[in-house]
Each structure stands twice: as structure tokens, then as C-alpha cells.
N, C-alpha and C positions, 0 to 999 in steps of 0.2 A: 366585394367592395369597389365602388366607382373611381375613377381618375378624381373627381371633385373631392370626395372622402378624403384623399392621401393628400391633397394639397393645403388641407386643413391644419394650421399651427397647434390647433387644441390636442393632436394626436400626438405631441410631445408628451403627455400626461400617460399615455399608454406603453410608452416604449421604455426598455430596461438599462439601457447604454447609451450613451452620446459617445460617437468617433469622431474627434476634432482632426481636420487636417491643422497645420501649426502655423505655417508662414503666411500671414494674411486673415487667420482666422483668430489663434491667440496673442499673436505678437507681429508688431510691425516690422518682422524681418525680411517680408517682401520687397520693402524698401531695401535693407539690405543687398538683397539679392538682386535687385534691378540694377542697384549702384554697380556691383560685382560684374554684372554680366556687361553694363556700358563700359565700364573700364576694360573689360576683355575684347569686346566685339567691335567698339568704336574706332580702334586704333587697325583691327584687323583686318576689317571689311574696308578701312580707305586704304590698306596695302594691297588690297586685291582688286580695288579699281571697280568695285560693284556698289551698290545702292548703300548709304549710309544707316548704320544699325539707329532704330527709334523705339520708344517707349512702345509703340504699337505691336514692335517684333514680339516684344515680351510677352503679352500676353497671347499673341498669336500661335506662337512656336514653342515658346519655353516654361511660361506659367503652370507649375502642379506636375510637370513632367521629372522623371529621373534626370540628373543632371547630365550623362552622356546622350540621352535622349535629346536633350533641351538643344545640345552643341549640333547633333547630327539635321533635327528638326530646320534650326536656323540657317546652317550651310544649306541645306538643300534648297531654301527657299530664294539662294542667292547663286544657285548652281555650281557651289563649290564640294568637289569630291574628294575627302583626305581617306586614306588609311585609316582603319578603326583602332589600332595600336593595342594597349592591353592597360588596366588599371594602374601598373605601376610605372607608365611613361611619366618622364618627367615634363614639368611645365611648361616648358620651352620646347618640347617635341610637337613638330607639326601633323598630329593625330588628332582623331576625333578625342581619344582619353586624354592626349596631351592636353588639348584646349579645355577640357572639363576640370583637370587637375591645377590649371592654371587659375581658372574662376573660381575654385573651391579656395585657392590660397588668397585672392582678392577679398571674396567673403570673409574669411579668417579675420583679416587685416581690418576688415571694415566693422566687424564685431568686436575686436578687440579695441580699436580706437574709440567707439560711439557707445557700445551696450546696446541694451535693449529691453524693456518694459512690456509688460502684458496690456493689451487694450482696456482701459479700465471696464469697458461694457462687457466684454468677453470675460475677465476675472469676477465682474458679479454674477454674469450666467452659469461660469462653471461654478463658483461656489454654492449658489442657488440649488444646483441639479446636485452636488455632493451632499449638501444638506438633507435634500430629499431621497436620497438614499441610491442616485442613479450612478452606474456604473460609467467611468470615463478613462478613455483611452486616448493617445495620441496616433496618427497614421500620416506619416509625413514622407515624402519622395527625398528629402535631404538626410544625406550623411551626417548633418551638423545639429540634429535636432537635439539630441542630448545636451550637447553644448549648449543652445539655444536655450532651452528649458531651465538647466541652470543658471546661466547669466539671468533669466529672467526672474528665477526665484521660485519658478512653481513645478520644478522636477518631481518633488514628493507629492504631489496630488496624484500623480499619475502609475497607477501599478503597471500599465502597459503601453510600452512604445514601440510599435511597428514604424521603423523608419529606413532610409534607403539602405543603411549597411545590414539590418535584419534582411529586408528583400534581397540583397545581393548573396548573403550567406544561405539562405532558404530556398532560393531559384526561385522567388514570387515574381511575378509580372510588374510593372509598374501601371500607375493609372495612364489613360483610363480604363484599362485591366482591374475588374475588383478586387483582385487576391490580396492586397495588403490588408484593406477592408476586413474583407472574409476571414482572413487570420487573425485579426484582431477581434473580430467578434467570436471565433471559436476560443479564443485565449478565454473568453468569460463564460463559454459553454453556452453561447448563445446563437440562436439563428439569426441570419440578416433581416427577417421581417422584424425581430424585436429590438433593432439598433438602428439608431439616427446618424448619418451622416451630415457633417457640418464642413463646407468648403466654401473657397472664394474663387477657385478656379474651373474653368472649362470642363478641364480635364478629370478634373476631382469630381464634379458632380454627376459626369458621364460614367464614371466607375461607379457612384454610388446607383445609378440607375441600372447599370448594367448588373451590378448585383441583386437587384430587386429588395433593397433595404426598404424598413417600415417608411421612413421620412427621410427625405435630402431636402438639407438647409442650405440655400446660397447663401454668403454675405458678400454683397457688394462692395468690393474694395476699387474697383476701377474696371472689372472686366465687362460691367454691362450687367442689369435686371433681366434683359432680354435676351441677352446671350448665356446666362446662367440657366434662364427657363427653358431656353431651347435645346439644352445640352443632358437636362435631367432634372434642375431644381423644382421640388414640388414648391416652396416655400422660399420666397428671396427678402432680406432684409438689408439694413445697410449697419446694423449693428447689432450684436446678440442681445444687447439690453432689451429691446423691444420685445424679447419673448420671455422673458424671465417670469412673468404673471402666466404664461402657457405650463411652466414646471408643475409637479406636482408638490402639495404642501411637503413643508420638512418633515422628515422622519420624527416620530416620539418614541421614547423609552417606554416602555410596560414595566421595568423592574420596579 
């Protein structure tokens, strides 16, 4: 199979499962995360007298990564070295885990106050895939994935959810390692080649490439189409609604 073949959206019709990232793919919780990270790092970086936090920092150092990895990466970009701490650290602890836990508290407050709904185009694509008999899963670095899916009213659509809590419990490396996506494929009894990775983050499409998945779809919500392709996306769209016509026809009963 050639590289050109792999970049064809029509390959969707040959795949048996869709493995969706959550934030920025199914729901606009990336916006909630971005506000929460800004609430954390804007004052923190100002207190340390380093370059201020910007939206570009989110895409360059944080987007798609497990929370503590995002903290570590952003701090490293500013030359700040903190003790690692432990996941039990209080949110006011000046450690990597403490800052990560503070960010999680900010995220929960934002989600509770504003709620979240699925992207309409993503919901149409998801429903069309399910009608065609394609298996679907969520693979998210977030420890809040189940809460977000429930708030968005789509938790019951996903028999498999591999999130940050599952990754920590099972010792799975976070994106850009392919481990969480491979774990989701395995729960369906499928190989990577039979599955599609759907991502909006460069670290996520890189995970799809690193795992040799059958197709890697990038959804450009701000990372940039060129960046998504450079990190491993075979196909890039601005909305998943663009790909509904590439899915198999709805499954029909023979009863």
C-alpha cells in the first residue's frame, strides 16, 4: 500500500473501528481546557517573571498530553524546574503534580459553570458511523473524559473509554506514544491496521502514526493543517461532517 493510498479518505469504508480523541474532536472542551490552563499559568508565570502565557503555548506544549506532562513541558519552556511531587499533592503545592491538580480544579469549575455540547458535525459523523456498524471508542489523555461525555449527553454511545485514569491505572504511556490507542483497539479485538485514529492535537496524530493505524484523521481546531500532516495525519478536515459520505452505508437487518 502506498503513502498516497493511506491519505485517501475513502479508506474509512474499510476500517472497523473509529477511535476518537475527545477534547476538540467530539466536544469543544478544548476551549474549557484552554481557559483553565490560562487561569493557572497566566498568574503563575507572571509571579516568576518569565515570558507570559499565550494561546500558542497551549498548542505547542500542552494540547493532547496527559496533564502532568503538559505542566512539565510548559514549565520547561520557561526554564522552571519544580519537584515532581505526587498525584495526591494539594492544588496549592508548588510541584508539577500540585500545579496539575490546580488546573484540574479550574477545569471542573469551568465545566460546571458553562457545560458542554458535542460539535454538531462530529455528532452527525458519530451517528452515521454507528448506523453503519462501525465500533467507536474514546481515547483521551484527560482524567475528566467520563464527566465530559456524560455532561455532553453522549457517554452511552461509547462501550470503550480509555482516558487518563485508565492510562494511569494500567501503566499506559501517554500520547504521542500509541499505547492508549492500541489498548482501545485491543478491547475490540482489532489490530491497529483495522482502526482509525481521529485527533485534533499534533501529539495525538503522532500517536496514530507511531502505532501504524489504518488511517489517521486530523481535525484542525487551531493546531494547523500543515502541523497535523507533519506529525502524522493522513487526512485533515476542519469538521468531521466533511467525511460522513465516506463512511459505509448503514447496516441493514436481514431478519
